[in-house]
C-alpha positions as CSV (number, residue, x, y, z in Angstrom):
1,X,0.0,0.0,0.0
2,X,1.3,3.4,-1.0
3,X,0.8,6.1,1.6
4,X,0.5,9.7,0.5
5,X,2.4,11.9,3.0
6,X,1.3,15.1,1.2
7,X,-2.4,14.6,2.1
8,X,-3.8,16.7,5.0
9,X,-0.6,18.5,6.2
10,X,-2.6,21.4,7.5
11,X,-4.8,19.2,9.7
12,X,-1.8,17.3,11.0
13,X,-0.3,20.6,12.1
14,X,-3.4,21.4,14.0
15,X,-3.1,18.1,16.0
16,X,0.5,18.9,17.1
17,X,0.4,20.4,20.6
18,X,-3.4,20.6,20.7
19,X,-5.1,20.6,24.1
20,X,-8.4,19.4,22.7
21,X,-7.5,16.1,21.0
22,X,-7.6,12.6,22.4
23,X,-5.1,10.6,20.5
24,X,-5.8,6.8,20.1
25,X,-2.8,4.9,18.8
26,X,-3.7,1.4,17.6
27,X,-1.4,-1.5,16.8
28,X,-3.2,-3.7,14.3
29,X,-3.2,-7.5,14.4
30,X,-5.3,-10.2,12.8
31,X,-7.5,-11.1,15.8
32,X,-6.9,-8.5,18.5
33,X,-5.8,-4.9,18.4
34,X,-3.8,-3.0,21.0
35,X,-4.8,0.7,21.8
36,X,-3.0,3.4,23.6
37,X,-4.7,6.7,24.7
38,X,-2.9,9.9,25.2
39,X,-2.9,13.6,24.4
40,X,-1.1,15.7,21.8
41,X,1.1,17.1,24.6
42,X,2.6,13.7,25.6
43,X,0.3,12.8,28.5
44,X,-0.7,9.2,28.9
45,X,-4.4,8.7,29.7
46,X,-4.8,4.9,29.4
47,X,-1.8,2.7,28.6
48,X,-3.4,-0.4,27.2
49,X,-6.7,-1.6,25.8
50,X,-6.9,-4.9,23.9
51,X,-10.0,-5.3,21.8
52,X,-11.1,-7.9,19.4
53,X,-11.4,-7.5,15.7
54,X,-15.2,-7.6,15.6
55,X,-18.2,-5.3,16.2
56,X,-18.1,-6.0,20.0
57,X,-14.5,-5.0,20.2
58,X,-15.0,-1.9,18.2
59,X,-17.8,-0.8,20.5
60,X,-15.6,-1.4,23.5
61,X,-13.0,0.9,22.0
62,X,-15.6,3.7,21.5
63,X,-16.8,3.2,25.1
64,X,-13.3,3.8,26.4
65,X,-12.9,6.8,24.1
66,X,-16.1,8.4,25.4
67,X,-15.1,7.7,29.0
68,X,-11.7,9.4,28.6
69,X,-13.2,12.4,26.7
70,X,-15.6,13.0,29.6
71,X,-12.9,12.5,32.3
72,X,-10.4,14.9,30.8
73,X,-12.7,17.4,29.0
74,X,-11.4,16.6,25.5
75,X,-13.6,17.7,22.6
76,X,-12.0,15.8,19.7
77,X,-10.6,12.4,19.0
78,X,-8.3,11.1,16.3
79,X,-7.6,7.4,15.7
80,X,-4.2,6.5,14.3
81,X,-2.8,3.2,13.1
82,X,-0.1,1.7,10.9
83,X,-1.5,-0.1,7.8
84,X,-0.9,-3.9,8.2
85,X,-1.9,-6.0,5.2
86,X,-5.7,-5.8,4.9
87,X,-6.3,-6.3,8.7
88,X,-6.7,-2.6,9.3
89,X,-9.4,-2.0,6.6
90,X,-12.5,-3.3,8.5
91,X,-11.7,-1.1,11.5
92,X,-11.0,2.0,9.3
93,X,-14.2,1.4,7.4
94,X,-16.2,1.1,10.7
95,X,-14.7,4.2,12.2
96,X,-15.1,6.4,9.0
97,X,-18.8,5.3,8.8
98,X,-19.2,6.6,12.3
99,X,-17.6,9.9,11.2
100,X,-14.5,9.6,13.3
101,X,-11.2,11.1,12.2
102,X,-8.7,8.5,11.1
103,X,-5.1,9.0,10.2
104,X,-2.3,6.6,9.2
105,X,1.4,6.5,10.0
106,X,4.0,5.1,7.7
107,X,5.7,1.9,8.6
108,X,9.2,3.4,8.2
109,X,8.2,6.3,10.5
110,X,7.1,3.7,13.1
111,X,10.4,1.9,12.8
112,X,12.5,5.0,13.1
113,X,10.6,6.5,15.9
114,X,10.7,3.3,17.9
115,X,14.5,3.8,18.4
116,X,14.1,7.5,19.2
117,X,11.7,7.0,22.0
118,X,14.0,4.6,23.8
119,X,17.4,3.7,22.4
120,X,16.8,0.0,22.9
121,X,13.1,-0.5,22.3
122,X,12.3,-3.8,20.9
123,X,9.1,-4.5,18.8
124,X,6.2,-4.9,21.1
125,X,2.4,-4.6,20.5
126,X,1.8,-2.4,23.6
127,X,4.8,-0.2,22.9
128,X,4.0,0.1,19.2
129,X,0.5,1.5,19.9
130,X,2.2,4.2,22.1
131,X,4.7,4.7,19.3
132,X,1.8,5.4,16.8
133,X,0.2,7.8,19.3
134,X,3.5,9.6,19.7
135,X,3.9,10.1,15.9
136,X,0.4,11.5,15.7
137,X,1.1,14.0,18.6
138,X,4.1,15.2,16.5
139,X,1.9,15.7,13.5
140,X,3.7,13.0,11.5
141,X,0.6,11.3,10.2
142,X,-1.1,10.7,6.8
143,X,-4.8,11.3,6.5
144,X,-6.8,8.3,5.3
145,X,-8.0,8.5,1.7
146,X,-11.4,7.3,0.9
147,X,-11.8,7.5,-2.9
148,X,-14.9,6.8,-5.1
149,X,-16.1,3.2,-5.6
150,X,-14.8,3.0,-9.2
151,X,-11.3,4.0,-8.1
152,X,-11.3,1.4,-5.3
153,X,-12.5,-1.2,-7.8
154,X,-9.6,-0.2,-10.2
155,X,-7.1,-0.5,-7.4
156,X,-8.3,-3.9,-6.4
157,X,-8.3,-5.1,-10.0
158,X,-4.8,-3.7,-10.6
159,X,-3.6,-5.5,-7.5
160,X,-5.1,-8.8,-8.9
161,X,-3.4,-8.1,-12.2
162,X,0.0,-7.5,-10.4
163,X,-0.3,-10.9,-8.7
164,X,-1.3,-12.6,-11.9
165,X,1.7,-11.1,-13.7
166,X,4.0,-12.4,-11.0
167,X,2.4,-15.8,-11.3
168,X,3.0,-15.8,-15.0
169,X,6.6,-14.9,-14.5
170,X,7.0,-17.6,-11.8
171,X,5.6,-20.2,-14.2
172,X,7.8,-19.1,-17.0
173,X,10.9,-19.4,-14.9
174,X,9.8,-22.9,-13.7
175,X,9.4,-24.0,-17.3
176,X,12.7,-22.5,-18.5
177,X,14.9,-23.2,-15.5
178,X,13.1,-26.3,-14.1
179,X,12.3,-28.2,-17.4
180,X,14.2,-26.8,-20.4
181,X,17.5,-26.4,-18.5
182,X,17.4,-30.1,-17.8
183,X,15.8,-31.8,-20.8
184,X,16.3,-29.3,-23.7
185,X,18.8,-26.6,-22.7
186,X,19.3,-25.5,-26.3
187,X,15.7,-24.4,-26.5
188,X,16.2,-21.7,-23.9
189,X,18.4,-19.7,-26.4
190,X,15.6,-19.6,-28.9
191,X,12.8,-18.7,-26.4
192,X,10.9,-16.2,-28.5
193,X,8.1,-13.8,-27.9
194,X,5.4,-16.2,-29.3
195,X,4.1,-17.7,-26.1
196,X,1.8,-20.2,-27.9
197,X,4.7,-21.8,-29.8
198,X,6.9,-22.0,-26.7
199,X,4.2,-23.7,-24.7
200,X,3.3,-26.1,-27.5
201,X,7.0,-27.2,-27.8
202,X,7.2,-27.7,-24.0
203,X,3.9,-29.6,-24.0
204,X,4.5,-31.9,-26.9
205,X,8.2,-31.9,-27.6
206,X,10.0,-31.6,-24.3
207,X,12.1,-34.5,-25.4
208,X,14.5,-33.1,-28.1
209,X,14.9,-36.5,-29.6
210,X,11.3,-36.5,-30.5
211,X,11.8,-33.2,-32.4
212,X,14.8,-34.7,-34.3
213,X,12.7,-37.7,-35.3
214,X,9.8,-35.5,-36.6
215,X,9.7,-34.1,-40.1
216,X,10.3,-30.3,-39.9
217,X,7.0,-29.5,-41.7
218,X,5.0,-31.7,-39.4
219,X,6.8,-30.1,-36.4
220,X,5.9,-26.6,-37.7
221,X,2.2,-27.5,-38.2
222,X,2.0,-29.1,-34.8
223,X,3.4,-26.2,-32.8
224,X,2.1,-23.2,-34.7
225,X,-1.4,-21.7,-35.0
226,X,-0.7,-18.8,-37.3
227,X,1.8,-18.2,-40.2
228,X,4.2,-15.4,-39.2
229,X,6.5,-15.6,-42.1
230,X,10.1,-16.3,-42.7
231,X,11.3,-15.2,-39.3
232,X,9.1,-17.7,-37.6
233,X,10.3,-20.5,-39.8
234,X,13.9,-19.5,-39.3
235,X,13.5,-19.7,-35.5
236,X,11.8,-23.1,-35.6
237,X,14.4,-24.4,-38.0
238,X,17.1,-23.5,-35.4
239,X,15.2,-25.3,-32.7
240,X,14.8,-28.4,-34.9
241,X,18.5,-28.4,-35.8
242,X,19.5,-27.9,-32.1
243,X,17.4,-30.9,-31.1
244,X,19.4,-33.2,-33.2
245,X,22.5,-32.7,-31.1
246,X,20.9,-31.8,-27.7
247,X,22.7,-32.6,-24.5
248,X,19.5,-32.8,-22.5
249,X,18.7,-35.5,-20.0
250,X,16.3,-38.2,-21.3
251,X,12.7,-37.4,-20.3
252,X,10.4,-39.6,-18.4
253,X,6.7,-39.8,-17.7
254,X,7.0,-37.6,-14.6
255,X,8.7,-34.8,-16.6
256,X,6.1,-34.9,-19.3
257,X,3.3,-34.8,-16.7
258,X,4.9,-31.8,-15.0
259,X,5.2,-30.0,-18.4
260,X,1.5,-30.6,-19.0
261,X,0.6,-29.2,-15.6
262,X,2.8,-26.1,-16.0
263,X,1.5,-25.3,-19.5
264,X,-2.1,-25.7,-18.5
265,X,-1.6,-23.5,-15.5
266,X,0.2,-20.9,-17.6
267,X,-2.7,-20.8,-20.1
268,X,-5.2,-20.6,-17.2
269,X,-3.4,-17.6,-15.6
270,X,-3.2,-15.9,-19.0
271,X,-7.0,-16.3,-19.4
272,X,-7.5,-14.9,-15.9
273,X,-5.3,-11.9,-16.7
274,X,-7.3,-11.2,-19.9
275,X,-10.5,-11.4,-17.9
276,X,-9.2,-8.9,-15.3
277,X,-8.1,-6.5,-18.1
278,X,-11.6,-6.8,-19.6
279,X,-13.1,-5.9,-16.2
280,X,-10.8,-2.9,-15.9
281,X,-11.8,-1.8,-19.3
282,X,-15.5,-2.2,-18.4
283,X,-15.1,0.0,-15.3
284,X,-13.1,2.6,-17.2
285,X,-15.6,3.0,-20.0
286,X,-18.0,4.9,-17.7
287,X,-15.3,7.3,-16.4
288,X,-14.9,10.6,-18.3
289,X,-11.4,11.0,-16.7
290,X,-10.3,7.7,-18.4
291,X,-11.2,9.1,-21.8
292,X,-9.3,12.3,-21.0
293,X,-6.1,10.4,-20.1
294,X,-6.3,8.2,-23.1
295,X,-5.5,11.3,-25.2
296,X,-2.0,11.4,-23.8
297,X,0.5,9.7,-26.2
298,X,1.7,6.4,-24.7
299,X,-1.2,6.0,-22.3
300,X,-2.9,2.7,-23.2
301,X,-5.4,0.4,-21.5
302,X,-3.1,-0.5,-18.6
303,X,-1.1,2.8,-18.0
304,X,-4.3,4.9,-18.0
305,X,-6.2,3.1,-15.2
306,X,-2.9,2.8,-13.3
307,X,-2.4,6.6,-13.3
308,X,-6.1,7.3,-12.7
309,X,-6.2,5.0,-9.6
310,X,-3.0,6.6,-8.2
311,X,-4.2,10.2,-8.7
312,X,-7.9,9.6,-7.8
313,X,-9.1,13.0,-6.7
314,X,-6.7,15.5,-8.3
315,X,-7.8,18.3,-6.0
316,X,-6.2,16.7,-3.0
317,X,-2.8,17.7,-4.4
318,X,-1.7,21.2,-3.8
319,X,1.3,21.4,-6.2
320,X,3.1,19.5,-8.9
321,X,5.8,18.5,-6.4
322,X,3.3,16.4,-4.4
323,X,2.3,14.7,-7.6
324,X,5.8,13.9,-8.5
325,X,6.5,12.5,-5.0
326,X,3.6,10.1,-5.5
327,X,5.7,8.2,-8.0
328,X,9.0,8.6,-6.3
329,X,10.3,10.8,-9.1
330,X,11.2,13.7,-6.7
331,X,14.9,14.7,-6.4
332,X,17.2,13.9,-3.6
333,X,20.9,14.4,-3.0
334,X,23.3,14.0,-0.1
335,X,24.7,17.5,0.2
336,X,27.3,17.6,3.0
337,X,30.9,18.5,3.2
338,X,33.2,20.1,0.7
339,X,31.7,18.5,-2.4
340,X,28.1,19.2,-1.4
341,X,27.5,21.6,-4.4
342,X,28.9,18.9,-6.8
343,X,26.4,16.2,-5.8
344,X,24.0,15.2,-8.5
345,X,20.3,14.8,-7.4
346,X,18.7,11.4,-8.1
347,X,15.1,10.3,-8.0
348,X,14.1,9.1,-4.5
349,X,12.2,6.0,-5.6
350,X,10.1,6.3,-2.4
351,X,6.8,6.3,-4.1
352,X,4.7,3.8,-6.1
353,X,7.2,1.6,-8.0
354,X,4.5,0.2,-10.4
355,X,3.4,3.7,-11.3
356,X,7.0,4.8,-11.9
357,X,7.6,1.8,-14.1
358,X,4.4,2.4,-16.1
359,X,5.2,6.0,-16.6
360,X,8.6,5.2,-17.9
361,X,7.1,2.8,-20.5
362,X,4.6,5.5,-21.6
363,X,7.5,7.9,-21.9
364,X,9.5,5.4,-24.0
365,X,6.6,4.9,-26.4
366,X,5.8,8.6,-26.7
367,X,9.4,9.6,-27.3
368,X,9.5,7.2,-30.3
369,X,6.1,7.8,-31.9
370,X,4.7,11.2,-30.9
371,X,6.1,14.3,-32.6
372,X,5.7,16.6,-29.5
373,X,7.3,14.3,-27.1
374,X,10.0,13.3,-29.6
375,X,11.0,17.0,-29.9
376,X,11.2,17.4,-26.2
377,X,13.3,14.3,-25.9
378,X,15.7,15.4,-28.7
379,X,16.0,18.9,-27.1
380,X,17.0,17.2,-23.8
381,X,19.7,15.2,-25.6
382,X,21.0,18.1,-27.6
383,X,24.8,18.3,-27.1
384,X,24.8,15.4,-24.6
385,X,24.4,12.4,-26.8
386,X,27.7,10.9,-25.6
387,X,26.9,11.0,-21.9
388,X,26.4,7.7,-20.2
389,X,22.7,7.0,-19.4
390,X,21.5,10.3,-20.8
391,X,18.7,8.7,-22.8
392,X,17.2,7.0,-19.7
393,X,17.5,10.3,-17.7
394,X,15.6,12.1,-20.4
395,X,12.8,9.6,-20.5
396,X,12.6,9.6,-16.7
397,X,12.2,13.4,-16.9
398,X,9.5,12.9,-19.6
399,X,7.7,10.3,-17.3
400,X,7.5,12.9,-14.5
401,X,6.2,15.5,-17.0
402,X,3.5,13.1,-18.2
403,X,2.3,12.5,-14.6
404,X,2.0,16.3,-14.0
405,X,0.2,16.6,-17.4
406,X,-2.3,13.9,-16.4
407,X,-2.9,15.6,-13.0
408,X,-3.5,19.0,-14.7
409,X,-5.8,17.5,-17.3
410,X,-7.9,15.9,-14.6
411,X,-8.1,19.2,-12.7
412,X,-9.2,21.2,-15.7
413,X,-11.2,18.4,-17.4
414,X,-9.3,19.1,-20.7
415,X,-7.9,16.7,-23.2
416,X,-4.2,16.6,-24.1
417,X,-2.9,19.6,-26.1
418,X,0.5,19.1,-27.6
419,X,0.8,22.9,-28.1
420,X,1.1,23.4,-24.4
421,X,3.9,20.9,-24.2
422,X,5.9,22.4,-27.0
423,X,5.6,25.9,-25.5
424,X,7.3,24.8,-22.3
425,X,11.1,25.6,-22.1
426,X,13.6,22.8,-21.6
427,X,16.2,24.0,-19.2
428,X,19.9,23.3,-19.5
429,X,22.0,20.6,-18.1
430,X,20.7,20.5,-14.5
431,X,17.2,19.8,-15.5
432,X,17.7,16.1,-16.3
433,X,20.7,15.2,-14.2
434,X,18.6,13.4,-11.6
435,X,19.0,9.7,-12.1
436,X,22.0,7.5,-11.6
437,X,24.0,6.1,-14.4
438,X,22.6,2.7,-13.4
439,X,18.9,3.6,-13.0
440,X,16.1,1.4,-11.9
441,X,15.8,-1.2,-14.6
442,X,13.1,-0.6,-17.2
443,X,12.2,-3.2,-19.8
444,X,11.8,-1.5,-23.2
445,X,8.6,-2.3,-24.9
446,X,8.4,-3.2,-28.6
447,X,8.0,-0.2,-30.8
448,X,4.5,0.6,-31.6
449,X,3.1,-1.2,-28.6
450,X,0.4,0.5,-26.6
451,X,0.8,0.0,-22.9
């Protein structure tokens, strides 16, 4: 879960040092939660309350809150907790329905503050609830975002998609490293982009001796479903020739059975992934903001809902800097000592990694195929073509620009206008020197693809 530290700073400042707030720090668990009650000025009112993760436990929490408010003449209450898996969501939903103020604290802040409170604090449920309350009293909290139902649905489906993509990668590695590396290692060198052909070969021709004993034309007809021309035949010819002198271990019935299971599972997960994308598309069709973002070059059926779900309500951002921080594209540098002025800022990578990756892919496509973005890209490279990593740096800068463009379009409800983009000046050298020479890996997409 990505927490947005820029949301609700003004209200957090009001909590710091307040004499009217009862602060409830909650350490979340699966079955039972631990609560600590105190004030914004560091006074402990009730050290420990353990309540169950059900309606009865929630009511017990509120009863204790009401009692302490009456005893100490406190007018307001704020509940704070650290997001833990999905265990915190029922409690947050119940509290927000009752119109209580709920804030979140980041996991890293909890970890760092634990050592500051006591130099040798170990992790403990009771102490962690007090730790959460202490962070809230300092105003170091993040207000809970409760977006529209469509945005929540998109986030859930994108999460499912992410897990399915990981499952596909895991199955691919099991096939290549668990089966082919043992029984047909030469095949791995010719593993192409046509998934159907690869799976057919693994399913029916895991034993390379079987390929060698099969006529080439028969082999081609068996493993292909479409004619993709000479390049396809050339690849299959290399596989057929490599099978004749393969060093693979002889296959057995168990290996063939495993290959069948993995191939079937791979196809099933691919079908599930296609169904998820259809559902995402179905939800997005009814969203005007989706149609707006699709006008941005490089924004396809995956990148658009990804950006839309991350931005949600664009009015909650006060400046473009907050938007850029969302994806971890904000600049950081360690400036200390004699060489502090020579340090080159780099992107923080503290935000949403999936969003950052998707924006880079969109920038890659746009810098190839759109005139406006291609001009911006070439202007960034002007006079610097020989620098190491400069192309990646320029595309990362374009990715940050695309996110700000999307935010601005959502605020103004206007489609993409390339004239505004070309009117922006591209500053000199310092404007794109903000990513290391070995940046976060990005897998280039095929030219012409729409992500």
